[in-house]
C-alpha positions as CSV (number, residue, x, y, z in Angstrom):
1,M,23.6,-6.3,-5.8
2,S,21.7,-3.2,-6.9
3,G,23.0,0.3,-7.5
4,L,22.1,1.3,-3.9
5,G,25.2,0.2,-2.1
6,N,24.7,-3.0,-0.1
7,A,21.0,-3.2,-0.6
8,P,19.8,-6.7,-1.6
9,V,18.4,-7.4,-5.0
10,G,14.6,-7.3,-4.8
11,A,12.0,-4.7,-4.5
12,V,14.5,-1.9,-4.2
13,A,16.1,-2.9,-7.4
14,Q,12.7,-2.4,-9.2
15,C,12.9,1.3,-8.4
16,P,15.3,3.2,-10.6
17,E,17.9,5.0,-8.6
18,G,17.3,8.1,-10.7
19,L,13.7,8.2,-9.6
20,V,14.7,8.0,-6.0
21,W,17.2,10.9,-6.5
22,V,14.4,13.0,-8.2
23,I,12.3,12.6,-5.2
24,V,15.2,13.6,-2.9
25,G,15.7,16.6,-5.2
26,F,12.1,17.6,-4.9
27,C,12.2,17.3,-1.1
28,L,15.2,19.7,-1.1
29,A,13.4,22.1,-3.4
30,F,10.4,22.0,-1.1
31,A,12.7,22.9,1.8
32,A,14.4,25.7,-0.2
33,V,11.1,27.3,-1.2
34,T,9.7,27.3,2.3
35,P,11.7,30.2,3.9
36,P,10.8,32.8,1.2
37,A,7.1,32.0,1.8
38,A,7.6,32.4,5.5
39,I,9.4,35.7,5.0
40,A,6.6,37.0,2.8
41,Q,4.1,36.0,5.5
42,D,6.2,37.7,8.2
43,H,6.4,40.9,6.1
44,M,2.6,40.8,5.8
45,F,2.3,40.4,9.5
46,S,4.7,43.2,10.4
47,E,3.9,45.7,7.6
48,G,0.3,45.0,7.1
49,F,-1.6,43.6,4.1
50,S,-0.5,44.6,0.7
51,N,-1.3,43.1,-2.7
52,D,2.4,42.8,-3.6
53,Q,3.1,40.8,-0.4
54,Y,0.0,38.7,-0.9
55,A,0.9,37.9,-4.5
56,R,4.4,36.9,-3.4
57,L,3.1,34.7,-0.6
58,M,0.6,33.0,-3.0
59,L,3.3,32.4,-5.6
60,R,5.6,30.8,-3.1
61,N,2.8,28.7,-1.6
62,G,1.9,27.6,-5.2
63,F,5.4,26.4,-5.8
64,R,5.3,24.5,-2.5
65,T,2.0,22.9,-3.4
66,A,3.2,21.8,-6.8
67,I,6.5,20.4,-5.4
68,F,4.7,18.5,-2.6
69,T,2.2,17.1,-5.1
70,L,5.0,15.9,-7.4
71,I,6.7,14.2,-4.4
72,G,3.5,12.4,-3.5
73,V,2.9,11.2,-7.1
74,L,6.5,10.0,-7.5
75,A,6.3,8.2,-4.1
76,L,3.1,6.5,-5.3
77,V,4.9,5.4,-8.5
78,V,7.8,3.9,-6.4
79,M,5.4,2.1,-4.1
80,R,3.4,0.7,-7.0
81,R,6.5,-0.7,-8.6
82,R,7.6,-2.3,-5.3
83,L,4.1,-3.8,-4.8
84,M,3.9,-5.0,-8.3
85,F,7.3,-6.6,-7.9
86,A,6.3,-8.3,-4.6
87,E,3.2,-9.7,-6.3
88,T,5.1,-11.2,-9.1
89,Q,7.6,-12.8,-6.7
90,S,4.8,-14.4,-4.6
91,A,2.9,-15.7,-7.7
């Protein structure tokens, strides 16, 4: 048995549980950063364009982009580990 409850030993066991939780944490961070970006965009819509609101919007969207990129890279790492494990099992 692996550290993932009743999951069978195999491809899942090759992915460290900590890495999975890091990905989950980044997903939660992405969700947490989304409302402030939406609020900044709403302020720009209702109050008109201002450099301050635009900078705030770009900062929040930059955070979202960085977090989303990290999620993608870590997901690729997990998939690569699973595929490499599957190849060694079939060889």
